[in-house]
C-alpha positions in Angstrom: 9.9 -12.3 -4.2 10.2 -10.4 -7.4 9.4 -13.5 -9.4 6.3 -14.1 -7.3 5.1 -10.6 -8.0 5.7 -11.0 -11.7 3.7 -14.2 -11.7 0.9 -12.6 -9.7 0.8 -9.7 -12.2 0.8 -12.1 -15.1 -2.1 -14.0 -13.5 -4.2 -10.8 -13.3 -3.4 -9.8 -16.9 -4.0 -13.3 -18.3 -7.1 -13.8 -16.2 -8.9 -10.5 -17.3 -7.8 -11.0 -20.9 -9.3 -14.5 -20.9 -12.4 -13.4 -19.1 -12.9 -10.6 -21.7 -12.5 -13.0 -24.6 -14.8 -15.7 -23.1 -17.6 -13.1 -22.5 -17.2 -11.8 -26.1 -17.3 -15.3 -27.5 -20.2 -16.4 -25.4 -22.2 -13.4 -26.4 -21.4 -14.0 -30.1 -22.5 -17.6 -29.7 -25.8 -16.6 -28.0 -26.5 -13.9 -30.7 -26.1 -16.5 -33.4 -25.7 -14.1 -36.3 -24.0 -10.7 -36.9 -26.3 -7.9 -35.9 -27.2 -5.1 -38.3 -25.4 -1.7 -38.4 -27.8 0.1 -36.0 -27.0 -2.5 -33.4 -23.3 -2.0 -33.9 -23.8 1.8 -33.5 -25.7 1.3 -30.3 -23.0 -1.2 -29.0 -20.3 1.4 -29.7 -22.3 4.0 -27.7 -22.8 1.6 -24.8 -19.1 0.6 -24.8 -18.0 4.2 -24.7 -20.2 5.1 -21.7 -19.6 2.0 -19.7 -15.8 2.2 -20.4 -15.8 5.8 -19.2 -17.5 5.0 -15.9 -15.4 1.9 -15.5 -12.1 3.8 -16.1 -13.2 6.5 -13.7 -13.8 4.0 -10.9 -10.4 2.4 -11.5 -8.6 5.7 -11.6 -10.2 7.0 -8.4 -9.4 3.9 -6.4 -5.9 3.7 -7.9 -5.2 7.3 -6.9 -6.5 6.7 -3.4 -4.3 3.7 -2.9 -1.3 5.6 -4.2 -2.0 8.5 -1.7 -2.1 6.0 1.2 1.0 4.4 0.0 3.0 7.6 -0.3 1.7 8.8 3.1 3.0 5.7 4.8 6.5 6.1 3.1 6.6 9.7 4.3 5.6 8.7 7.8 8.2 6.0 8.1 10.9 8.5 7.2 9.6 11.0 9.8 9.5 8.3 12.5 13.0 7.2 11.8 14.2 10.7 12.0 12.4 11.2 15.3 14.0 8.0 16.7 17.4 9.2 15.6 16.8 12.6 17.4 15.9 10.8 20.6 18.8 8.4 20.4 21.5 10.9 19.8 20.0 13.7 22.0 20.1 11.2 24.9 23.9 11.1 24.5 24.1 14.8 24.3 21.9 15.1 27.5 24.1 12.9 29.6 26.4 10.1 28.2 26.1 8.1 31.5 22.3 8.1 31.5 22.0 7.8 27.7 21.7 3.9 27.7 18.5 4.1 29.7 16.9 5.8 26.6 19.0 4.2 23.9 18.5 0.6 24.8 14.7 0.6 24.4 15.0 2.7 21.2 17.4 0.0 19.8 15.0 -2.8 20.9 12.1 -0.9 19.4 13.9 -0.5 16.0 14.7 -4.2 16.0 11.1 -5.2 16.7 9.7 -2.8 14.0 12.0 -4.2 11.3 11.9 -7.9 12.2 8.3 -8.4 13.5 5.9 -5.5 13.4 5.8 -5.1 9.6 4.8 -8.8 9.2 2.3 -8.5 12.1 0.7 -5.5 10.4 0.5 -7.4 7.1 -1.2 -10.5 8.6 -3.1 -9.1 11.7 -3.6 -5.5 10.7 -2.5 -4.6 14.3 0.6 -3.0 15.8 2.9 -5.4 17.6 2.4 -5.2 21.3 6.0 -5.6 22.5 7.0 -2.7 20.2 4.6 -0.5 22.2 6.3 -1.8 25.3 9.7 -0.6 24.2 8.2 2.7 23.2 6.7 3.0 26.7 10.1 2.1 28.3 11.8 4.8 26.2 9.1 7.3 27.1 9.5 6.5 30.9 13.3 6.9 30.6 12.9 10.3 28.9 10.4 11.4 31.6 12.8 10.3 34.4 15.6 12.5 33.1 16.1 15.6 35.3 17.3 18.5 33.2 19.6 21.1 34.8 20.5 24.2 32.7 19.1 25.5 29.5 21.0 23.0 27.3 19.5 19.9 29.0 16.0 21.5 29.3 16.1 22.1 25.5 17.2 18.6 24.8 14.6 17.1 27.2 11.8 19.1 25.6 12.8 18.0 22.2 13.0 14.4 23.1 9.5 14.5 24.6 8.2 16.1 21.5 9.8 13.5 19.3 8.5 10.5 21.3 5.0 11.9 21.2 5.3 12.2 17.4 6.3 8.6 17.2 3.2 7.6 19.1 1.0 9.5 16.6 2.8 7.9 13.7 2.3 4.5 15.1 -1.5 5.1 15.4 -1.5 6.2 11.7 0.5 3.1 10.8 -2.2 0.9 12.2 -4.9 2.9 10.4 -3.2 2.2 7.1 -3.2 -1.5 7.9 -6.9 -1.5 8.9 -8.1 0.1 5.7 -9.1 -2.4 3.1 -10.7 -2.1 -0.3 -14.3 -3.1 -0.2 -15.4 -6.2 -2.0 -18.0 -4.0 -3.7 -15.1 -2.4 -5.7 -13.9 -5.7 -7.0 -17.4 -6.6 -7.9 -17.9 -3.3 -9.8 -14.5 -3.7 -11.5 -15.1 -7.2 -12.8 -18.7 -6.4 -13.7 -17.4 -3.5 -15.8 -15.0 -5.8 -17.6 -17.8 -8.3 -18.3 -20.3 -5.7 -19.5 -17.8 -4.1 -21.9 -16.8 -7.5 -23.2 -20.4 -8.5 -23.8 -21.0 -5.2 -25.7 -18.3 -6.1 -28.2 -20.3 -9.0 -29.6 -21.6 -7.1 -32.7 -18.1 -6.9 -34.0 -17.0 -9.9 -36.2 -14.7 -12.5 -34.8 -11.6 -11.7 -36.8 -8.0 -11.8 -35.7 -7.6 -8.1 -35.3 -10.8 -7.7 -33.2 -9.9 -10.5 -30.9 -6.4 -9.0 -30.4 -7.9 -5.6 -29.5 -10.4 -7.1 -27.1 -7.7 -9.1 -25.4 -5.6 -5.9 -25.1 -8.4 -4.2 -23.3 -8.7 -7.1 -20.9 -5.0 -7.3 -20.3 -4.6 -3.6 -19.6 -7.5 -3.6 -17.2 -5.9 -6.6 -15.4 -2.7 -4.7 -15.1 -4.5 -1.8 -13.4 -6.3 -4.2 -11.1 -3.0 -5.8 -10.2 -1.5 -2.4 -9.2 -4.6 -1.7 -7.0 -4.3 -5.1 -5.4 -0.5 -4.7 -4.9 -0.9 -1.3 -3.1 -4.0 -2.2 -1.1 -1.9 -3.7 1.7 1.3 -1.6 2.0 2.8 -4.1 4.5 2.7 -7.2 2.4 4.1 -8.1 -1.0 4.0 -7.4 -3.9 3.7 -3.7 -3.2 5.0 -3.5 0.4 6.5 -0.3 1.8 10.0 -1.3 3.0 11.6 -0.7 6.4 14.6 1.0 4.8 14.6 4.2 7.0 14.6 2.1 10.1 17.4 -0.2 8.8 19.5 2.7 7.8 19.1 4.2 11.3 20.2 0.8 12.8 23.3 0.9 10.6 24.0 4.5 11.6 23.7 3.6 15.3 26.0 0.7 14.8 28.6 3.0 13.3 28.3 5.6 16.0 
């Protein structure tokens, strides 16, 4: 998986570097001769302004993707903690009735780890049977009859936690539904092309070609990161199910 991500990243970097050089060479060929100094000065001004706008677009989209990515990581941790509270509070409530709550919680965790993440990556929808297990756990908690302050407190806390899980699940699906508009990719590639074309007044020497290729390569690297984080449920930038897996291990040891 890591090798595939590296190859994808290398493809983005090599592709934008090649695109930049091809646009530069094509414009040099069309121009025919080296332009005069005023044209070079104007080209430098155009490059500066287009590069600033292009960089701002990339920075804003990259920052937005990172915020979404970090929110999902935080929400998975909160949900795993809520599931742990319900699971162990059910035992504290009544060890004999605890399996009625714990079994659907276990089934829910298994479905989230083994199926739902892939389902979100491919279908951008929550996995229906996981909702079914959540509903079974919810019914089991509702059916508990508290007696005494201790059980009333535990019952109230379990209900609060299971409602929180429902809210987080809805947010999880919203993360999957969000997708970067094709207009962004058009603007990003158009910026690369326009900047590369504006480099044509500069002579085709080794140092200039290397610098132009570096610009294209770095832009490709940023575009790869944006692409990687755009779908947080699929590789190469997928948010893992680590909090759920650790909870499964904790339950197995208990």
